[in-house]
C-alpha positions in Angstrom: -3.6 -18.8 -22.5 -5.9 -16.2 -19.9 -9.1 -15.8 -20.5 -11.8 -12.9 -19.9 -9.0 -10.7 -18.6 -11.4 -7.9 -18.0 -12.8 -9.0 -14.9 -9.6 -7.9 -13.5 -9.5 -4.5 -13.1 -5.8 -3.2 -13.3 -5.2 0.6 -13.8 -1.6 0.6 -14.0 1.4 -1.1 -14.8 5.0 -0.5 -14.1 7.4 -2.9 -15.7 10.5 -2.3 -13.5 11.2 -0.8 -9.7 13.0 -0.4 -7.2 10.7 1.4 -4.8 8.2 -0.3 -4.0 9.4 -3.6 -3.0 12.3 -2.4 -0.1 15.8 -3.9 -1.4 14.5 -5.4 -4.6 13.6 -4.7 -7.9 10.0 -5.5 -9.2 7.1 -4.8 -11.6 3.7 -3.1 -9.8 0.4 -3.6 -10.2 -2.6 -1.2 -9.7 -6.0 -1.9 -9.4 -8.6 0.8 -9.6 -11.2 1.4 -7.2 -11.0 2.0 -3.0 -13.4 2.0 -0.6 -11.5 4.4 1.2 -11.5 8.3 0.7 -8.4 9.2 2.5 -8.1 13.1 1.5 -4.0 13.0 1.0 -4.3 10.2 -1.5 -2.2 10.9 -4.0 -3.6 8.3 -6.6 -6.9 10.0 -6.7 -7.7 8.8 -10.6 -6.9 5.2 -9.2 -10.0 5.9 -6.0 -12.6 8.2 -7.8 -12.6 7.2 -11.6 -10.7 4.0 -12.2 -13.8 3.4 -15.3 -11.8 6.3 -17.1 -8.8 4.6 -16.5 -7.4 2.3 -19.1 -7.1 -1.2 -19.0 -4.2 -3.2 -18.3 -4.1 -6.7 -19.6 -3.0 -9.7 -17.6 -1.8 -11.3 -20.8 -0.1 -8.2 -21.6 2.1 -8.1 -18.0 2.6 -11.9 -18.1 4.3 -11.5 -21.4 6.3 -9.0 -19.8 7.1 -10.8 -16.6 8.5 -13.3 -19.3 10.8 -11.2 -21.0 12.4 -9.9 -17.7 12.0 -13.4 -15.6 15.9 -13.5 -15.4 16.4 -10.1 -13.4 12.8 -9.6 -12.2 10.8 -12.1 -9.8 8.8 -10.1 -7.6 5.7 -8.2 -8.2 4.1 -5.8 -6.2 0.1 -5.5 -6.2 -1.0 -2.1 -5.0 -4.1 0.1 -5.7 -6.4 1.9 -4.8 -7.4 -1.0 -3.0 -6.9 -4.4 -4.6 -8.8 -6.4 -1.4 -12.2 -5.3 -2.9 -12.1 -7.6 -6.1 -13.0 -10.7 -6.2 -10.2 -11.2 -9.5 -7.6 -10.5 -6.7 -7.1 -14.5 -6.1 -7.3 -15.3 -9.8 -4.8 -12.4 -10.4 -1.9 -13.9 -7.9 -2.7 -17.2 -8.3 -1.3 -16.1 -12.3 1.5 -14.8 -10.7 2.5 -17.2 -8.6 2.2 -19.8 -11.2 4.7 -17.8 -13.2 7.1 -18.5 -10.7 6.8 -14.4 -9.1 7.0 -13.4 -5.7 4.1 -11.3 -4.7 4.4 -8.1 -2.2 0.7 -6.7 -1.0 -0.5 -3.2 -0.7 -3.2 -3.0 1.4 -5.5 -0.7 4.0 -6.7 -3.7 6.4 -9.9 -3.2 5.8 -10.6 -7.0 4.7 -9.0 -9.2 7.0 -11.0 -12.8 5.8 -9.4 -11.9 1.9 -6.0 -11.3 3.8 -6.6 -14.3 5.5 -7.6 -16.3 2.4 -4.6 -15.3 0.4 -2.0 -15.6 3.2 -4.4 -19.4 3.3 -3.6 -20.6 -0.4 -0.2 -19.1 -0.1 -0.6 -16.2 -2.7 1.4 -13.2 -1.0 4.4 -13.4 0.3 4.6 -10.1 1.9 2.2 -7.6 3.3 2.4 -4.2 3.7 -0.5 -2.1 5.9 -1.2 1.5 5.5 -2.3 2.7 9.2 -3.8 5.8 8.8 -3.6 6.7 12.5 -5.4 5.9 15.6 -7.4 3.3 15.3 -10.3 4.7 17.7 -10.3 7.7 14.9 -10.1 5.9 11.7 -13.0 7.7 10.1 -11.0 11.5 10.6 -7.7 10.0 8.3 -9.7 7.6 6.0 -12.4 10.0 5.5 -15.5 7.7 5.8 -16.7 5.2 8.5 -14.7 2.7 9.0 -15.1 -1.0 11.3 -12.1 -0.6 13.5 -12.7 -3.9 14.5 -11.4 -5.0 10.8 -8.9 -2.7 11.1 -7.7 -4.3 14.8 -8.5 -7.7 13.2 -5.9 -7.3 10.1 -2.9 -6.2 12.6 -3.4 -8.3 14.9 -3.6 -11.2 11.8 -0.8 -10.1 9.6 2.0 -10.1 12.9 0.9 -13.7 13.3 0.6 -15.1 9.9 4.2 -16.0 9.5 4.7 -14.2 6.7 6.9 -10.7 5.7 4.9 -7.7 6.1 5.6 -4.2 7.2 3.5 -1.3 8.8 3.3 2.0 7.3 2.0 5.3 8.4 2.1 8.4 6.3 2.3 11.5 8.0 0.2 14.6 7.5 0.5 18.2 9.1 -2.6 19.8 10.2 -4.2 16.3 10.0 -2.2 14.6 12.2 -1.0 15.4 15.4 2.7 14.5 17.1 0.7 12.9 19.6 -1.3 10.8 16.7 2.1 9.5 15.3 3.1 8.0 18.7 0.0 6.4 19.6 0.6 4.4 16.6 3.7 3.5 17.6 3.1 2.5 20.7 -0.4 0.4 19.5 2.5 -1.1 16.8 5.3 -1.7 19.5 5.4 -5.3 18.6 5.6 -5.1 15.2 8.6 -5.9 13.7 8.7 -3.2 10.6 6.9 0.6 11.2 7.8 2.8 8.6 6.8 6.4 8.3 6.1 8.3 5.4 6.5 11.9 4.7 3.8 13.4 3.3 3.2 15.1 -0.5 1.1 17.2 -1.6 0.5 16.1 -5.3 -2.7 15.0 -6.8 -4.6 14.8 -3.5 -8.0 13.3 -3.1 -8.9 16.3 -1.8 -7.4 19.2 -3.5 -7.2 21.5 -0.5 -4.4 19.1 1.3 -2.2 20.2 -2.1 -1.9 23.7 0.2 -0.6 22.0 2.9 3.4 22.4 3.6 5.4 19.3 4.7 7.0 18.8 7.8 10.9 20.3 7.4 13.4 18.0 7.1 14.0 18.4 11.2 10.7 18.1 12.4 10.5 15.2 10.2 13.0 13.7 12.1 12.4 14.6 14.8 9.0 12.9 15.2 11.4 10.0 13.6 13.8 9.9 16.9 11.0 10.2 19.1 9.4 7.1 17.7 12.6 4.9 18.1 12.1 5.4 21.4 8.5 4.5 21.7 9.6 1.1 19.4 10.9 -1.7 20.8 13.9 -3.6 18.5 12.9 -4.0 15.2 14.1 -3.7 11.9 15.0 0.0 11.7 11.8 1.2 12.9 10.7 4.8 11.8 13.3 4.9 9.5 12.6 8.2 7.4 11.0 7.6 4.3 10.0 9.5 1.0 7.6 7.1 -1.0 7.1 8.3 -4.3 7.6 6.4 -7.8 10.2 7.7 -10.3 7.6 7.7 -13.0 3.9 7.7 -12.7 1.8 4.7 -13.0 0.4 4.1 -17.0 -3.0 4.6 -15.3 -2.3 8.2 -14.8 -0.4 9.2 -17.9 -3.1 7.8 -19.7 -5.6 9.2 -18.0 
């Protein structure tokens, strides 16, 4: 039986999802809190006011995973930003002891944490959000960011031996097309780089709710150009609209 679960800042849980681990059925855990303030973030409640969201206890999550064990053996751990929490290692340890494969969503701000998690065999897949060209990272993240840590995380993920992907949410008015191509060039050697369309919903900066997404034609043209830049990989620059079929419980109860 678990104890002191209040130390695990889990603020949302989706029992089953086909949208968060490409091609796989998974459960999804949401950690509250984040060290970035990306204006286009659509999980603003998790970032700005996690303490006002109801806790989801790890005991409950474990019981659900056991219930669905026949169908679900993967868990996506996302946020917010999971790597800012000391309880992440213990949380993933419990999941691994239940026989779960773990995918971690991260902003790459804590390369030392990533090294520790991979070194202890606690993650099977890492998805890192690359916000834009690293030399202007604060523009995309809303705060000053140590670009060296971002670059270190990118290098480590590519060399770690675990499966991974990089992804970039393309935001009109914030990103120029040249920014997207610069990131694609920087990640030439990465096996997977996905573009995601910005959707103006629940943005951390309310002014971004007024930004009109790219047209289908424009987004597909950008994706084709990214494909021309990239070396061979797994569907580089594919069109991805990432949103969840239902809101995490943290949002429903917030």
